N, C-alpha and C positions, 0 to 999 in steps of 0.2 A: 361256601364262605360263611353264610348265615344259617342258623337253625333256631327254630322257636319251639318252646315246650311249655305247657301250662302246669301250674302247681296247684294241686287240690288241697285246700285248707278247710278245716272245720271251724267255723266261727260261732261261738255261743253268745247269743245276745240275751241279756236279762231284761225282761219286760218291766218297765217302770210302773209302779202302782198308780192307778188312776188314769192311765192312758189307754186308749183302745188299741186292739191288735193291729188295726190298719195303720194307725199313726206310727206305732213302733216299727213296723216293717218298712214303711217309707223312709223313716229316719235312718234306719240301718243302711239301706241302699244308697242313700245320698251321702253318708259319711265314709264309705269305703271306695277307694279308687284303684283302678287297674294299673300296675306298674310292671317294669321289665328288668329282671336281673340280667346283667351282661357278663358273659364268660369268654375268656380267651384261652383256647386249648384246655377247657375244663376248669380254668381258674377264674373265680368270680372277681370282677374288677369294680362293680358298682351297680347302681340302679338308675334307670332313666324312665321318663314318663311315657316315651314311645320308642319303638324300634327305629323310626326314621332318623332320629338324632344320630344314632351310631352309623346307620347305613349311609347317610349323606356325608358324614365325616370320612368314612372309608372310601366312598366313591370319589370324593374330591382328592383325597390323598393319592389314589391310584391314577386319577386323571393327570395330576401334576407330574407324577413320575413318568407317565407315558409321553407327556409333552417334552420332558427333559430328554428321554430316550426315544427319539422318533422311530416309528416302525417296529417298536418292541411291544409285546403284550405283557403288561405288568399286572401282578396279582398280589393279594395279601397272603403271606406264607403261612400264617397261623389260622386256626379255625375259630370263627366268632359265632357264638350262639346266644340264644335268649331263652329265659323262662319267665312266664307271666305270673303275677300274684296280685290279689286284691289286698290292699293295705289301708289301715285307718290313719288318715292324716300323715302320709309319708313325707319324709324329709328328702327331697330330690335335689341332687347336685350334679346337673349335667356336665358342667365345666370340669368337675373333678374326674368324671368318667372319661371325658375326652382327653384329659391330661394323662390318665392311666393308659388309654389306648395309644397315645403318642409314644409312650415308653415301651409298651408291650408288643405293638404290631411292627412287623418287618415287611417292607415292600420288596418283592423279588420279581425277577423277570421269568416269564414262561420260556423255557429253553428245550432244546433237543440235545440229549447227551449222546455224542458221537463216540462209539466205542470200537476199538480194534481188538479182536480176540478177547472180548470181555473187559478190556481196560479202557477207561475214559481218556480220550486224547483232546477233546474240545467240546465246548458248549456253544451251540449256534442258536440264533434267535428263532429259526423256523426249520421245519423239515425240508422245505425247498432249498434253503441255504446249505443244509447238511448234504443234500443230494448234489448241490453245486460243487461242494468240496470233492466228492467222489468223481464227479465229471471232469473237473479241472485236473485231477491226478491222471485220469485216462487221456485227456486231451494233450498232455505233454508228449505222448507217443502216438496218438491216433487223432486225426482231424475230426472236427465236430460233425461234418457231413457224414463221415463213415459211421460214427457212433449213432447218429440218428437213423441211418439206414439199418443198422444192426438191431436197434430197438424196434423199428417197424417190422422187420423180418421176423423177429422173435414173437411179436404180438400176433402176426398172421400165421406163424408156424411154417414159414417158407425159408428156403435156403437159396442163396444166390447161385445161378448157373454160370459156370466158368467156361470160356471159350479156349481155343488152342493158344498156347503160349501166353496165358493170362494167369494172374494171381490176385487174390483178394483176402482181406481180413475177415475171418468168420466168427471170431469171438474175442472179447476183451474181459479178462478176469482180474480179480485182486487175490493176492496170495493168502491173505488172512480174512477171516470173517468180519464183516463190518455191520454193526447194528446201530439202531437209533431208538432212543427211549425218551419219552417226555419227562421233564423234570423242572425244578425251580432253582434259580441261582441268583446270587447277587450280581448286579450289573457289572461290577468290576471283574467278575469271573467270565463274562461273555467274551467270545472271540469272533473275529471276522473270518470270512471265507479265506482270505489271503493268508492270515496268520495260521489258520488250521492246516492249510496246504503246506506251508513252509515247515511247520512242526513235524508233519508226517514225513516229508521228504528228507529233512535233516536227520530225523530218527535218533539213534543212539550212537555215541562216539566210542570207538574201541581203539586201544593203543597196543601196538605190537613192537616188540624189541627183537632185533636181529643182532646176535653177538658173533664176533669172530671166534675161531677155534682157540686162539691164545687166551681170549677172555674167559671162555668156558672152562679151560683147564685151570686158570687162576681161581675161578669161582669155586671149582670143585675142591681146590686145595684150601680155600678159605672156609673155616667152619661157620662163620657168621654169614647168614644169608642176607642178601639185600632185597628189600621189597621191590625197589625200582633200580635196575642196573643202570650204571652210568659209565662214562668214559668215552674217549675218542673212537674206540673200536666198537662202540655200541650204536646201532642205527635205530632210531625211534620213528615209527610210522603211525600216523593217526588216520583212521578211516571212519567215515560216517556211513552207517547202515540205515536205510529208510525203514520206517515201521512196517511198511508193506511193499510188495513188488507189484508192478503192473505187468501182467502176463498177456501177451498178444498172440493169438493163434492165426496163422495164415495158411491158406491152401492155394495150390496152383498146379498148372500143367506146363510142360515145356516139351518141345519137339527136338529130338536129338538125331543126328545122322549116324547110321550104322555103316561104317566103311566096308566096302566089298573086298573080298579076298582076291588074291591074284595067284593063278596057278600057271606054271610054265611046263609044257609037255614037249619032250624031245621027239622029233620025227625024222625019219630018213627020207621022207617025201620032199623035204625042203633042203636046199643046199646050206652048208654050214655058213653061219653069219646072217642067214635070212630068217625073218620071223613073220608070223601071220596071226592075226587075231581071229581065233575060231569062235569065241563068244565074248561079246562086249560086256564089260562089267558095269554094274549100276549100284550106287549106294542105296541102302534101305533107310527106313525111318522108324522111330519108336516114340511113343508118347509116355512121358514120365509124369506121374501124379505124386505130388509131394506135400508135406506139411512142415511148417516152420514154427518153432516156439521162440518168441522174442521176449526177453525179460529186461524191463527198464531200458528198452532201445537197443539191447545187445543180443545178437543171435545166440541162443542157448542150445538149440537142437534142431537138426534138419533130418527128416525121415522120408524115405521113398515108400509110399503106401501102395503103389500099383505101377506096373510097367507093362505096356502092351506094344507089340510090333504091328505097325500099320502098313508097312511095306517091307517085304523081304528083300535083302540084298541079292544081287545076281553076281556070281563069281566070274571074274575075267579069266578066260583061258587063252593063253598065247602058245602057239606052236613054234618051237625053236628047231631050226634045221640042223641035222647032223651029217647030211650027205656031203661028201667031199667033192668039191668042184674039180672035174678032170681038166688038166691043162692041155690035153690032146683034143684037137678038133674032130668033128664028125665027118667033115668033108662036104657037108650040106650047109650052105650059107643062108642066113636070115637077112632080110632087107634091113639095112643099117639105120634107116630113118623111120619116123612115124608118118608113113605115106609120102606125099610129095610128088613132084614131077622132075623128069630128067631134062635139064636145061642145056647140057652139053655131053656129047658122047666121046668115047675113046677114038683118037685119030688126029689128023692134022688140023691145027686151028691157029689162026693168026701167024702162019708161017713157021710153026713148030709143032712138035708132037704133044698132044694132050693125052696123058697116060692113064686117065681114069674117066669116071663119069661125075657130073655135077648134079646134085639133087637139091631142089628148093621148093618153095611154096607150101610149107607145112604150117599147121596151127600149133602143133606141139614140137618144140625144137630138140627133143631128146634124141641123142645119138646112141645107138646100141652096137654091142659087139656082134659081128656077123657069125661068129662061131666061138667055141671054147678056145682058150689059149692063155698066153702069158704076155703081159704088157712089157715090151722091151724098150719103147720110147714114149715119153710123155713130156714134150718140151716145146718151147716157142722157137720158130725158125723165121728168117727174114721173108722168105717167099711163101711157105705154107702157113705161116702164123702158128697158132697152137696146133700141134700135130701129135697124133697117137699112132704107134705101130704095134700090132699084135702078132706074135708068132704063135701059130696054131699047132706047132710041134708035129706037123704031118707033111711038111714041105710047103705049106701055104703061109703067106703073110698078108695082112690087110692094113691099109693106110687110111687114116681119117684126118682131114686137114681143114684149116680155117675155123677151128672151134672157138667158141666164146670162152669156154672154161672146161676144166678137167673134173671128172668124178673119180678118177683112178690115178695111180702113180706107177712108176716103173717097178716091176717085180710082182705086181698084183696078178693073181690068177682070176680070170673072168670066165663067165659062162655065156653061152649063146643067148642073146637077147638082153643082157645086162646093160644098164645105162653106164656109159663111159664118159659122157660129156654133153655139152650143149652146142647146138649149131650156131655159128657166128659168121663174122666177116673179117677175121684177123689176117694179117699178111697181105699178099698181093691179091686183093679180092674186089669185085665190082658190086657185091651185094651179099646178103645172108644166104649161105648155101653150104652144102657138104661136098668136098672133093673126096671121092672114094676110089681106091686102087686095090687090085688083087695081083699077087705075085705067087708063082708056083716054081719052087726050086730055083729061085733067082730070076725067072723069066716073067715078063709082064703078061697078064692075061686080061681078056675083056670081061669086066664084071657082069655084063648083061648075059654072059653064057652060063651064069650060075643062078639065075632067078627066072 
């Protein structure tokens, strides 16, 4: 602000006749006084008896400006300098110099020129407030805690480790280069953080016109072009483009299920209609590593960066029977219940003939076909309750009575050991049991002769 410079002058003093050399020298020294020329940006504005006169004035003026604009650093925009000179009986007018300084000097605020891509967008009182503008732009899309963690990780050179099915923001960038330069501005040109953020977000306004096909055809026919198309069939759209975009990078992993395949293999080892699981299927898993690019809060791009299978799927293999069930019995009977005890045999009982055996006391109530054959009866009767008759097509027929329910219907071809119903107590029955009869060529046979 202030510079001092001495002026070398040759002063010729004529010795008075009759005076001694010592007296002449002392007189010369007492008659000349050191003064200071004052310059503003190289332009001389006057002479003062000492520099402090000017310095005090400037300091007071700066202090008053700082009191008016609290928290701002105020400075003199022009360069004030001094040059000293010894003068004989100088005519000093400090007030006139101060008046000149009042007119010549401009008090400005120290500021930071916030630029986007080399263009000034705002003047802020400090670098901290310029940084706050950038931070508030980012905080619109990323919370403050995340930004702080990113800054800490960057300073330490560490990257956040992601767990399974987790994602995290790894970087927040601005689409344009933002720079800060020190400068001086008039207080009226200074902006607040809020104003700077709003200016950047509002950006530039663009207008787009959408015209109907009829309007375009009429426009082509009209030789005079319109700078701004108008009319009811012209749609005007106004859009605001921010001066810069906030670009957020996010990385993450997610686990996906790999569905297992299913294969059906035909086999003649199983009867037609029967299936068997040879190999149980299991779904696999894979871990997907991905990155997202989010611009101003909107997903712009998602990319899979890595994919690894952590568990291979296991194919499900099902055997499907093709063997035709023979309707002719083998002649060798299989026990029709799942174990159990004989509670009544063939013979006279309660004054009349009991034509079969009764089986009870089972934990599994499944009733099975005693041999291959065709279901000729599957109905409910008053005495037998739910009753099934199987014709084994070799002279034999078997009867199953008092069932709780049927698993087959008339006309079904069944194989030996196949479930045909559930043991019950329907009809004339004193408890849960199976009544089982065997007939050969129309004649009643003792079932116990076949087991």
